[in-house]
N, CA, C and O atoms as a GROMACS GRO file, in nm:
protein
  484
    1MET      N    1   2.853  13.482 -21.232
    1MET     CA    2   2.824  13.635 -21.167
    1MET      C    3   2.689  13.692 -21.225
    1MET      O    4   2.662  13.812 -21.219
    2TYR      N    5   2.609  13.603 -21.277
    2TYR     CA    6   2.473  13.624 -21.333
    2TYR      C    7   2.371  13.548 -21.166
    2TYR      O    8   2.315  13.630 -21.093
    3PRO      N    9   2.366  13.450 -21.144
    3PRO     CA   10   2.327  13.366 -21.082
    3PRO      C   11   2.314  13.486 -20.936
    3PRO      O   12   2.194  13.499 -20.911
    4HIS      N   13   2.358  13.528 -20.887
    4HIS     CA   14   2.400  13.587 -20.758
    4HIS      C   15   2.245  13.704 -20.786
    4HIS      O   16   2.162  13.726 -20.698
    5TYR      N   17   2.239  13.761 -20.918
    5TYR     CA   18   2.102  13.879 -20.913
    5TYR      C   19   2.010  13.839 -20.869
    5TYR      O   20   1.983  13.719 -20.866
    6LYS      N   21   1.908  13.972 -20.804
    6LYS     CA   22   1.762  13.914 -20.750
    6LYS      C   23   1.694  13.972 -20.812
    6LYS      O   24   1.757  14.014 -20.909
    7LEU      N   25   1.551  14.017 -20.816
    7LEU     CA   26   1.500  14.061 -20.927
    7LEU      C   27   1.451  14.175 -20.745
    7LEU      O   28   1.412  14.118 -20.643
    8ARG      N   29   1.467  14.310 -20.753
    8ARG     CA   30   1.429  14.442 -20.674
    8ARG      C   31   1.298  14.388 -20.630
    8ARG      O   32   1.219  14.383 -20.725
    9GLN      N   33   1.246  14.343 -20.511
    9GLN     CA   34   1.147  14.355 -20.440
    9GLN      C   35   1.107  14.535 -20.337
    9GLN      O   36   0.992  14.559 -20.299
   10SER      N   37   1.186  14.604 -20.319
   10SER     CA   38   1.158  14.696 -20.249
   10SER      C   39   1.229  14.834 -20.308
   10SER      O   40   1.322  14.820 -20.388
   11GLU      N   41   1.204  14.912 -20.285
   11GLU     CA   42   1.269  15.077 -20.362
   11GLU      C   43   1.396  15.130 -20.258
   11GLU      O   44   1.451  15.238 -20.242
   12THR      N   45   1.412  14.985 -20.191
   12THR     CA   46   1.548  15.022 -20.097
   12THR      C   47   1.578  14.949 -20.089
   12THR      O   48   1.622  14.922 -19.977
   13GLN      N   49   1.584  14.827 -20.210
   13GLN     CA   50   1.726  14.764 -20.222
   13GLN      C   51   1.751  14.809 -20.358
   13GLN      O   52   1.701  14.782 -20.467
   14LEU      N   53   1.875  14.910 -20.304
   14LEU     CA   54   1.997  14.979 -20.476
   14LEU      C   55   2.088  14.862 -20.446
   14LEU      O   56   2.187  14.932 -20.468
   15SER      N   57   2.130  14.771 -20.421
   15SER     CA   58   2.288  14.769 -20.486
   15SER      C   59   2.255  14.692 -20.579
   15SER      O   60   2.142  14.655 -20.610
   16ASP      N   61   2.404  14.655 -20.649
   16ASP     CA   62   2.397  14.635 -20.774
   16ASP      C   63   2.383  14.500 -20.817
   16ASP      O   64   2.400  14.471 -20.936
   17TYR      N   65   2.353  14.416 -20.733
   17TYR     CA   66   2.278  14.275 -20.681
   17TYR      C   67   2.159  14.260 -20.748
   17TYR      O   68   2.118  14.146 -20.773
   18TYR      N   69   2.092  14.366 -20.782
   18TYR     CA   70   1.935  14.341 -20.775
   18TYR      C   71   1.914  14.412 -20.909
   18TYR      O   72   1.973  14.516 -20.938
   19ILE      N   73   1.801  14.329 -21.013
   19ILE     CA   74   1.800  14.354 -21.141
   19ILE      C   75   1.674  14.446 -21.123
   19ILE      O   76   1.590  14.408 -21.041
   20VAL      N   77   1.659  14.533 -21.173
   20VAL     CA   78   1.572  14.700 -21.140
   20VAL      C   79   1.400  14.642 -21.192
   20VAL      O   80   1.375  14.646 -21.313
   21THR      N   81   1.305  14.599 -21.107
   21THR     CA   82   1.164  14.488 -21.202
   21THR      C   83   1.099  14.602 -21.281
   21THR      O   84   1.033  14.583 -21.383
   22GLU      N   85   1.120  14.702 -21.235
   22GLU     CA   86   1.041  14.764 -21.306
   22GLU      C   87   1.079  14.807 -21.466
   22GLU      O   88   0.996  14.814 -21.556
   23ARG      N   89   1.246  14.838 -21.481
   23ARG     CA   90   1.284  14.801 -21.609
   23ARG      C   91   1.312  14.688 -21.681
   23ARG      O   92   1.348  14.719 -21.795
   24LEU      N   93   1.311  14.546 -21.657
   24LEU     CA   94   1.267  14.399 -21.700
   24LEU      C   95   1.098  14.408 -21.753
   24LEU      O   96   1.045  14.377 -21.859
   25ILE      N   97   1.050  14.462 -21.635
   25ILE     CA   98   0.879  14.440 -21.702
   25ILE      C   99   0.853  14.562 -21.813
   25ILE      O  100   0.758  14.571 -21.890
   26GLN      N  101   0.966  14.654 -21.801
   26GLN     CA  102   0.955  14.730 -21.907
   26GLN      C  103   1.004  14.689 -22.048
   26GLN      O  104   0.948  14.712 -22.155
   27GLU      N  105   1.100  14.634 -22.029
   27GLU     CA  106   1.125  14.573 -22.148
   27GLU      C  107   1.086  14.402 -22.191
   27GLU      O  108   1.117  14.346 -22.297
   28MET      N  109   1.038  14.364 -22.116
   28MET     CA  110   0.943  14.225 -22.182
   28MET      C  111   0.826  14.306 -22.266
   28MET      O  112   0.804  14.282 -22.385
   29THR      N  113   0.734  14.428 -22.170
   29THR     CA  114   0.664  14.481 -22.268
   29THR      C  115   0.674  14.547 -22.368
   29THR      O  116   0.578  14.589 -22.432
   30ALA      N  117   0.800  14.565 -22.396
   30ALA     CA  118   0.883  14.627 -22.531
   30ALA      C  119   0.906  14.478 -22.624
   30ALA      O  120   0.976  14.492 -22.724
   31LEU      N  121   0.882  14.420 -22.613
   31LEU     CA  122   0.946  14.252 -22.616
   31LEU      C  123   0.811  14.220 -22.752
   31LEU      O  124   0.807  14.180 -22.868
   32THR      N  125   0.699  14.276 -22.624
   32THR     CA  126   0.591  14.123 -22.642
   32THR      C  127   0.552  14.210 -22.815
   32THR      O  128   0.543  14.327 -22.853
   33PRO      N  129   0.536  14.044 -22.893
   33PRO     CA  130   0.525  14.039 -23.035
   33PRO      C  131   0.338  14.135 -23.042
   33PRO      O  132   0.264  14.175 -22.952
   34GLU      N  133   0.328  14.137 -23.180
   34GLU     CA  134   0.205  14.241 -23.217
   34GLU      C  135   0.070  14.068 -23.169
   34GLU      O  136  -0.024  14.081 -23.090
   35SER      N  137   0.092  13.974 -23.218
   35SER     CA  138   0.035  13.857 -23.164
   35SER      C  139  -0.053  13.822 -23.044
   35SER      O  140  -0.154  13.755 -23.028
   36LEU      N  141   0.053  13.918 -22.941
   36LEU     CA  142   0.014  13.904 -22.806
   36LEU      C  143  -0.029  14.031 -22.810
   36LEU      O  144  -0.020  14.013 -22.688
   37TRP      N  145  -0.056  14.110 -22.821
   37TRP     CA  146  -0.050  14.205 -22.786
   37TRP      C  147  -0.170  14.267 -22.674
   37TRP      O  148  -0.273  14.289 -22.737
   38PHE      N  149  -0.184  14.302 -22.524
   38PHE     CA  150  -0.294  14.340 -22.496
   38PHE      C  151  -0.456  14.388 -22.484
   38PHE      O  152  -0.562  14.346 -22.436
   39LYS      N  153  -0.399  14.510 -22.563
   39LYS     CA  154  -0.497  14.612 -22.565
   39LYS      C  155  -0.588  14.596 -22.705
   39LYS      O  156  -0.527  14.611 -22.810
   40ALA      N  157  -0.717  14.568 -22.710
   40ALA     CA  158  -0.760  14.524 -22.753
   40ALA      C  159  -0.777  14.661 -22.886
   40ALA      O  160  -0.787  14.656 -23.008
   41GLU      N  161  -0.775  14.769 -22.793
   41GLU     CA  162  -0.845  14.901 -22.882
   41GLU      C  163  -0.686  14.901 -22.984
   41GLU      O  164  -0.698  14.986 -23.072
   42GLU      N  165  -0.594  14.853 -22.990
   42GLU     CA  166  -0.461  14.838 -23.039
   42GLU      C  167  -0.409  14.720 -23.104
   42GLU      O  168  -0.298  14.706 -23.155
   43SER      N  169  -0.492  14.646 -23.098
   43SER     CA  170  -0.459  14.521 -23.217
   43SER      C  171  -0.451  14.534 -23.394
   43SER      O  172  -0.519  14.555 -23.494
   44GLY      N  173  -0.344  14.510 -23.355
   44GLY     CA  174  -0.270  14.504 -23.525
   44GLY      C  175  -0.226  14.550 -23.536
   44GLY      O  176  -0.144  14.512 -23.619
   45ASN      N  177  -0.196  14.711 -23.478
   45ASN     CA  178  -0.126  14.845 -23.415
   45ASN      C  179  -0.049  14.809 -23.315
   45ASN      O  180  -0.105  14.700 -23.318
   46PRO      N  181   0.031  14.796 -23.223
   46PRO     CA  182   0.042  14.782 -23.115
   46PRO      C  183   0.105  14.974 -23.101
   46PRO      O  184   0.187  15.023 -23.178
   47ASN      N  185   0.045  15.040 -22.997
   47ASN     CA  186   0.140  15.163 -22.978
   47ASN      C  187   0.254  15.149 -22.863
   47ASN      O  188   0.224  15.213 -22.762
   48LYS      N  189   0.367  15.087 -22.854
   48LYS     CA  190   0.434  15.044 -22.772
   48LYS      C  191   0.553  15.136 -22.785
   48LYS      O  192   0.659  15.078 -22.808
   49THR      N  193   0.556  15.248 -22.777
   49THR     CA  194   0.658  15.389 -22.745
   49THR      C  195   0.631  15.450 -22.629
   49THR      O  196   0.709  15.535 -22.586
   50TYR      N  197   0.518  15.417 -22.562
   50TYR     CA  198   0.548  15.402 -22.404
   50TYR      C  199   0.652  15.342 -22.311
   50TYR      O  200   0.726  15.389 -22.225
   51THR      N  201   0.627  15.204 -22.368
   51THR     CA  202   0.752  15.109 -22.277
   51THR      C  203   0.871  15.178 -22.314
   51THR      O  204   0.962  15.101 -22.283
   52TYR      N  205   0.922  15.284 -22.365
   52TYR     CA  206   1.055  15.334 -22.360
   52TYR      C  207   1.102  15.464 -22.274
   52TYR      O  208   1.200  15.537 -22.271
   53SER      N  209   0.967  15.452 -22.200
   53SER     CA  210   0.968  15.613 -22.120
   53SER      C  211   0.884  15.589 -21.962
   53SER      O  212   0.898  15.652 -21.857
   54ALA      N  213   0.790  15.469 -21.996
   54ALA     CA  214   0.692  15.487 -21.875
   54ALA      C  215   0.701  15.350 -21.772
   54ALA      O  216   0.596  15.292 -21.746
   55LYS      N  217   0.782  15.320 -21.737
   55LYS     CA  218   0.815  15.250 -21.624
   55LYS      C  219   0.694  15.168 -21.507
   55LYS      O  220   0.662  15.056 -21.469
   56ALA      N  221   0.658  15.312 -21.486
   56ALA     CA  222   0.526  15.273 -21.388
   56ALA      C  223   0.453  15.217 -21.470
   56ALA      O  224   0.436  15.096 -21.456
   57LYS      N  225   0.364  15.313 -21.621
   57LYS     CA  226   0.302  15.255 -21.704
   57LYS      C  227   0.285  15.081 -21.714
   57LYS      O  228   0.199  14.994 -21.708
   58CYS      N  229   0.418  15.099 -21.734
   58CYS     CA  230   0.438  14.907 -21.808
   58CYS      C  231   0.426  14.823 -21.643
   58CYS      O  232   0.394  14.705 -21.634
   59LEU      N  233   0.444  14.871 -21.578
   59LEU     CA  234   0.439  14.827 -21.440
   59LEU      C  235   0.281  14.726 -21.382
   59LEU      O  236   0.261  14.610 -21.348
   60LYS      N  237   0.177  14.882 -21.400
   60LYS     CA  238   0.014  14.908 -21.381
   60LYS      C  239   0.040  14.806 -21.510
   60LYS      O  240   0.125  14.724 -21.474
   61ASP      N  241  -0.011  14.777 -21.673
   61ASP     CA  242  -0.023  14.678 -21.739
   61ASP      C  243  -0.024  14.493 -21.666
   61ASP      O  244  -0.098  14.398 -21.643
   62PHE      N  245   0.158  14.550 -21.655
   62PHE     CA  246   0.186  14.418 -21.574
   62PHE      C  247   0.108  14.289 -21.524
   62PHE      O  248   0.079  14.176 -21.562
   63GLN      N  249   0.084  14.404 -21.378
   63GLN     CA  250  -0.007  14.369 -21.332
   63GLN      C  251  -0.150  14.350 -21.374
   63GLN      O  252  -0.216  14.249 -21.350
   64ASP      N  253  -0.180  14.426 -21.421
   64ASP     CA  254  -0.353  14.414 -21.515
   64ASP      C  255  -0.317  14.279 -21.546
   64ASP      O  256  -0.373  14.176 -21.507
   65VAL      N  257  -0.240  14.288 -21.605
   65VAL     CA  258  -0.204  14.106 -21.780
   65VAL      C  259  -0.248  14.008 -21.621
   65VAL      O  260  -0.362  13.962 -21.620
   66PHE      N  261  -0.143  13.976 -21.473
   66PHE     CA  262  -0.141  13.887 -21.450
   66PHE      C  263  -0.272  13.830 -21.319
   66PHE      O  264  -0.312  13.722 -21.278
   67HIS      N  265  -0.310  14.021 -21.280
   67HIS     CA  266  -0.430  13.936 -21.249
   67HIS      C  267  -0.579  13.856 -21.331
   67HIS      O  268  -0.667  13.788 -21.278
   68LYS      N  269  -0.562  13.897 -21.477
   68LYS     CA  270  -0.630  13.875 -21.549
   68LYS      C  271  -0.627  13.703 -21.609
   68LYS      O  272  -0.724  13.632 -21.634
   69ALA      N  273  -0.464  13.669 -21.622
   69ALA     CA  274  -0.412  13.587 -21.658
   69ALA      C  275  -0.455  13.521 -21.532
   69ALA      O  276  -0.420  13.429 -21.606
   70LYS      N  277  -0.494  13.474 -21.419
   70LYS     CA  278  -0.491  13.438 -21.310
   70LYS      C  279  -0.642  13.383 -21.307
   70LYS      O  280  -0.657  13.288 -21.229
   71ASP      N  281  -0.759  13.426 -21.380
   71ASP     CA  282  -0.893  13.433 -21.364
   71ASP      C  283  -0.898  13.348 -21.484
   71ASP      O  284  -0.820  13.355 -21.579
   72GLU      N  285  -1.039  13.231 -21.468
   72GLU     CA  286  -1.043  13.113 -21.549
   72GLU      C  287  -1.141  13.152 -21.646
   72GLU      O  288  -1.195  13.070 -21.720
   73LYS      N  289  -1.171  13.308 -21.649
   73LYS     CA  290  -1.240  13.349 -21.801
   73LYS      C  291  -1.231  13.293 -21.906
   73LYS      O  292  -1.125  13.322 -21.961
   74PRO      N  293  -1.293  13.223 -21.966
   74PRO     CA  294  -1.299  13.238 -22.137
   74PRO      C  295  -1.214  13.365 -22.180
   74PRO      O  296  -1.091  13.354 -22.185
   75GLU      N  297  -1.272  13.479 -22.209
   75GLU     CA  298  -1.201  13.604 -22.225
   75GLU      C  299  -1.057  13.650 -22.162
   75GLU      O  300  -0.984  13.749 -22.165
   76ASN      N  301  -1.059  13.566 -22.122
   76ASN     CA  302  -0.874  13.619 -22.032
   76ASN      C  303  -0.780  13.540 -22.089
   76ASN      O  304  -0.662  13.556 -22.057
   77ASN      N  305  -0.812  13.454 -22.171
   77ASN     CA  306  -0.762  13.338 -22.228
   77ASN      C  307  -0.601  13.407 -22.297
   77ASN      O  308  -0.484  13.374 -22.276
   78ARG      N  309  -0.674  13.535 -22.403
   78ARG     CA  310  -0.544  13.694 -22.461
   78ARG      C  311  -0.450  13.657 -22.336
   78ARG      O  312  -0.379  13.557 -22.346
   79TYR      N  313  -0.448  13.729 -22.224
   79TYR     CA  314  -0.406  13.704 -22.118
   79TYR      C  315  -0.311  13.694 -22.032
   79TYR      O  316  -0.220  13.763 -21.985
   80ARG      N  317  -0.389  13.511 -22.014
   80ARG     CA  318  -0.296  13.394 -21.994
   80ARG      C  319  -0.198  13.340 -22.064
   80ARG      O  320  -0.111  13.266 -22.020
   81GLU      N  321  -0.218  13.395 -22.217
   81GLU     CA  322  -0.095  13.322 -22.333
   81GLU      C  323   0.050  13.465 -22.361
   81GLU      O  324   0.150  13.464 -22.432
   82LEU      N  325  -0.010  13.576 -22.261
   82LEU     CA  326   0.061  13.671 -22.280
   82LEU      C  327   0.147  13.658 -22.096
   82LEU      O  328   0.258  13.687 -22.050
   83TYR      N  329   0.052  13.614 -22.056
   83TYR     CA  330   0.151  13.591 -21.907
   83TYR      C  331   0.239  13.507 -21.972
   83TYR      O  332   0.357  13.540 -21.968
   84LYS      N  333   0.201  13.372 -22.048
   84LYS     CA  334   0.332  13.274 -22.030
   84LYS      C  335   0.402  13.306 -22.148
   84LYS      O  336   0.492  13.229 -22.179
   85PHE      N  337   0.375  13.422 -22.235
   85PHE     CA  338   0.534  13.451 -22.290
   85PHE      C  339   0.657  13.512 -22.220
   85PHE      O  340   0.775  13.479 -22.226
   86TYR      N  341   0.570  13.654 -22.125
   86TYR     CA  342   0.668  13.655 -21.996
   86TYR      C  343   0.708  13.594 -21.933
   86TYR      O  344   0.825  13.625 -21.914
   87LEU      N  345   0.680  13.517 -21.883
   87LEU     CA  346   0.795  13.396 -21.828
   87LEU      C  347   0.864  13.307 -21.898
   87LEU      O  348   0.926  13.219 -21.838
   88ALA      N  349   0.865  13.315 -22.040
   88ALA     CA  350   0.909  13.246 -22.146
   88ALA      C  351   1.027  13.278 -22.125
   88ALA      O  352   1.118  13.202 -22.093
   89ILE      N  353   1.031  13.416 -22.145
   89ILE     CA  354   1.151  13.532 -22.207
   89ILE      C  355   1.210  13.610 -22.076
   89ILE      O  356   1.291  13.703 -22.076
   90ALA      N  357   1.144  13.546 -21.961
   90ALA     CA  358   1.204  13.631 -21.811
   90ALA      C  359   1.326  13.615 -21.800
   90ALA      O  360   1.363  13.561 -21.904
   91PRO      N  361   1.442  13.639 -21.707
   91PRO     CA  362   1.555  13.561 -21.661
   91PRO      C  363   1.546  13.484 -21.594
   91PRO      O  364   1.481  13.496 -21.490
   92LYS      N  365   1.608  13.377 -21.626
   92LYS     CA  366   1.637  13.268 -21.478
   92LYS      C  367   1.740  13.241 -21.460
   92LYS      O  368   1.840  13.245 -21.532
   93PRO      N  369   1.716  13.198 -21.318
   93PRO     CA  370   1.848  13.227 -21.207
   93PRO      C  371   1.951  13.170 -21.263
   93PRO      O  372   2.060  13.198 -21.214
   94THR      N  373   1.947  13.074 -21.381
   94THR     CA  374   2.069  13.009 -21.396
   94THR      C  375   2.148  13.095 -21.519
   94THR      O  376   2.266  13.070 -21.541
   95THR      N  377   2.099  13.164 -21.571
   95THR     CA  378   2.143  13.212 -21.708
   95THR      C  379   2.194  13.355 -21.692
   95THR      O  380   2.158  13.428 -21.600
   96ARG      N  381   2.288  13.394 -21.796
   96ARG     CA  382   2.302  13.534 -21.790
   96ARG      C  383   2.255  13.586 -21.879
   96ARG      O  384   2.314  13.691 -21.901
   97CYS      N  385   2.124  13.557 -21.989
   97CYS     CA  386   2.061  13.566 -22.091
   97CYS      C  387   1.951  13.610 -22.084
   97CYS      O  388   1.927  13.631 -21.965
   98ILE      N  389   1.827  13.651 -22.176
   98ILE     CA  390   1.723  13.538 -22.164
   98ILE      C  391   1.759  13.473 -22.311
   98ILE      O  392   1.801  13.532 -22.411
   99ASP      N  393   1.729  13.331 -22.290
   99ASP     CA  394   1.781  13.285 -22.389
   99ASP      C  395   1.601  13.247 -22.467
   99ASP      O  396   1.508  13.216 -22.393
  100LEU      N  397   1.586  13.258 -22.601
  100LEU     CA  398   1.530  13.290 -22.648
  100LEU      C  399   1.457  13.124 -22.707
  100LEU      O  400   1.338  13.095 -22.713
  101SER      N  401   1.587  13.031 -22.746
  101SER     CA  402   1.613  12.959 -22.810
  101SER      C  403   1.451  12.835 -22.793
  101SER      O  404   1.435  12.749 -22.879
  102PRO      N  405   1.336  12.852 -22.655
  102PRO     CA  406   1.257  12.750 -22.702
  102PRO      C  407   1.138  12.785 -22.751
  102PRO      O  408   1.045  12.705 -22.753
  103LEU      N  409   1.128  12.925 -22.801
  103LEU     CA  410   1.034  13.017 -22.847
  103LEU      C  411   1.032  12.937 -23.001
  103LEU      O  412   0.944  12.860 -23.041
  104PRO      N  413   1.145  12.975 -23.068
  104PRO     CA  414   1.139  12.834 -23.197
  104PRO      C  415   0.975  12.746 -23.191
  104PRO      O  416   0.893  12.752 -23.283
  105LEU      N  417   0.963  12.697 -23.110
  105LEU     CA  418   0.796  12.569 -23.085
  105LEU      C  419   0.690  12.676 -23.107
  105LEU      O  420   0.579  12.627 -23.126
  106ILE      N  421   0.697  12.851 -23.112
  106ILE     CA  422   0.595  12.948 -23.107
  106ILE      C  423   0.664  13.059 -23.159
  106ILE      O  424   0.689  13.165 -23.100
  107PRO      N  425   0.706  13.011 -23.327
  107PRO     CA  426   0.700  13.080 -23.413
  107PRO      C  427   0.633  13.212 -23.450
  107PRO      O  428   0.683  13.280 -23.540
  108GLU      N  429   0.512  13.258 -23.380
  108GLU     CA  430   0.447  13.370 -23.420
  108GLU      C  431   0.504  13.440 -23.316
  108GLU      O  432   0.472  13.558 -23.323
  109TYR      N  433   0.573  13.416 -23.226
  109TYR     CA  434   0.599  13.518 -23.131
  109TYR      C  435   0.736  13.578 -23.174
  109TYR      O  436   0.764  13.696 -23.151
  110PHE      N  437   0.809  13.504 -23.229
  110PHE     CA  438   0.944  13.625 -23.260
  110PHE      C  439   0.999  13.549 -23.406
  110PHE      O  440   1.097  13.482 -23.437
  111PHE      N  441   0.854  13.609 -23.486
  111PHE     CA  442   0.891  13.607 -23.676
  111PHE      C  443   1.028  13.710 -23.713
  111PHE      O  444   1.101  13.725 -23.810
  112HIS      N  445   1.023  13.734 -23.659
  112HIS     CA  446   1.113  13.923 -23.615
  112HIS      C  447   1.272  13.875 -23.587
  112HIS      O  448   1.358  13.952 -23.629
  113PHE      N  449   1.305  13.782 -23.535
  113PHE     CA  450   1.450  13.696 -23.491
  113PHE      C  451   1.450  13.642 -23.572
  113PHE      O  452   1.352  13.580 -23.612
  114SER      N  453   1.597  13.647 -23.646
  114SER     CA  454   1.626  13.535 -23.744
  114SER      C  455   1.777  13.500 -23.695
  114SER      O  456   1.826  13.429 -23.782
  115CYS      N  457   1.878  13.525 -23.581
  115CYS     CA  458   2.020  13.516 -23.638
  115CYS      C  459   2.014  13.483 -23.469
  115CYS      O  460   1.974  13.380 -23.414
  116ASN      N  461   2.056  13.578 -23.423
  116ASN     CA  462   2.011  13.592 -23.282
  116ASN      C  463   1.903  13.551 -23.193
  116ASN      O  464   1.792  13.605 -23.196
  117THR      N  465   1.940  13.439 -23.100
  117THR     CA  466   1.830  13.377 -23.048
  117THR      C  467   1.875  13.407 -22.868
  117THR      O  468   1.875  13.306 -22.797
  118SER      N  469   1.904  13.514 -22.816
  118SER     CA  470   1.954  13.511 -22.634
  118SER      C  471   1.972  13.724 -22.659
  118SER      O  472   2.004  13.800 -22.750
  119LEU      N  473   1.932  13.734 -22.529
  119LEU     CA  474   1.933  13.879 -22.580
  119LEU      C  475   1.991  13.871 -22.432
  119LEU      O  476   1.962  13.791 -22.343
  120VAL      N  477   2.099  13.999 -22.432
  120VAL     CA  478   2.161  14.026 -22.297
  120VAL      C  479   2.102  14.084 -22.217
  120VAL      O  480   2.020  14.163 -22.264
  121ILE      N  481   2.107  14.081 -22.135
  121ILE     CA  482   2.046  14.235 -21.971
  121ILE      C  483   2.165  14.270 -21.912
  121ILE      O  484   2.166  14.352 -21.820
   0.00000   0.00000   0.00000
């Protein structure tokens, strides 16, 4: 059933066969580990409370991360790492859940996940 879902690309796509893109980005932002948090002023103590209620702000933050990740300047390395993380946890068309099993290769991302290596959407 899941392979038939698609990311919603327009607000007019209201079918149950679309994943609400803003909600997915909101969840990925909430899952961002402290080591990859992109707001320098919050390093060491990220404030993620807005991720539970502000879809538009999460989308804006994702856009900023995306654009800075594509910029080759050395100061944007942390945005490239965060964008790689987003791609790693994003659902793939052939899976029913977000598979976290490849991420133990990068243990600092998921030191707080112990038993369950997948997150059902």
